[in-house]
N, C-alpha and C positions, 0 to 999 in steps of 0.2 A: 504494500500500500504506500501511496505517496500523499504527503500532506503539504499544502501550500498555504502560506500565511502572508497576507498583504499588510503593508503599513505605509504611513506617510500621507494619508489623506487629511483633509482639514477644510477650514473656511478661509477663503482668500478673496481679494478684490479682483475685478477684471484687469488683465494685464500682468498679474502676478504669475509666479512660477511655483511649481511643486515637483518633487521627485517621489514617485511611488517605488516601493521595493516589494519583492515577492521572494520569500525564502522557502526553499524546497527541501524536503527530506529525501533520503536515499542516496545510493551510490551510482545511479545511472542518469543523473541530471544532464550530463553532457551528451546524452543520446536523445533528449527530448527537444522537440520544437516547443517554443514558449510563445504565448500570446496574451494580449490584454483585450478584454471586452468591457463594455459598460452598459448600464441600464438606467435610464432616466424614468421618473414616474410616468406611468401611462404609456410607455414605449417598450418595444421589444428590445431584448439584449442585442447589441450591435458590436461588430468587430472594430477594434481600434488599431492594433499593431501586432506584428508577429516577427519573430527572429528564429532562424534555423539553428540546429544544434551547435554548430561551430561558431555561430555569431556572424558568419560571412554574409548572409543575406537578410535583409529586412523588408517589410512591406507595411504600408500604412493606408488607413482609410483616407479618402480625399479630404474629409472634414478636418483632419488633424495634420496632414502632411505639411512639413515646413515649420510646424510648431512643436510637435512631439518627437521624441527620440527614444527608441527602445534599444536596450543593450543588455548584455549578460556577462557575468563573471562566473565561469564554470568552477573555478577553484573555491568559490564561496557558495555555490549552489543558489545563486541569486540572479534574478532578472529585474531590471529597472525600467521605469517609464519616466523620462524627464519631460515635463509639461511646461511649456513657456507660452506667454501671451494668452493666458487663459481667458475664456469667454463664458458668459452665463450659460450658454448652450452646452458647455462641457460638464455642467452639473449632473452628477450621476453616481451610482455605486460602481466602482471599478473592480473588475475581477481578473485575477491571474489564472491562467490555464496552461496545462501541460499536454502535449501531444506525444504519447508514448511511442508512436511509430515515426517520429520525426526523422530519425536516422535512416529510414528507408525511402525517404521522399526526394533524394538526390538534391538537397538544398533548395527545394521548392517550399516557400512559406505556406503554412496552413492558415487559411483565412475563414474557414467555415466552422461553426460551432460544433457540428457533429464530429469533427476531426480530433477534438480534444477529449481526453479521458479523465483528467483530474482538474478540480476547480477549488479555488480558495473561497473563503467566506465573503470577501469583498471589503473594500474600504471606501468611505464616503468622501467625495470631493464636492464642495459647494463653492460656486463662484458667484458672488453677489456684491453689488455696490450699496 
């Protein structure tokens, strides 16, 4: 079993920055594709960003490209989401997810919810003026 724990959420003003962290258990973290999703009130959960097991490839939703950066530190079993220029529309619960078969996807990022096997509990990000 794999456990994922997000941290770093909070209340910020528009234009501010936050860095989310996701700590994973287990010895196979470096074989997982990792992703971030978010869910706002009344909306479906949506893809935000993904990174392949080696960290070589990333992919972003159009709504966050240029503002958010996903990265990982396999030595620390941790994935990060650096969020800059935050907007009220970014307000949501942010979830970290692990794709167990990421190492079999030839460095193609996983962007669909069904591709992920493990999920964290989420961390709240609120952007309000």
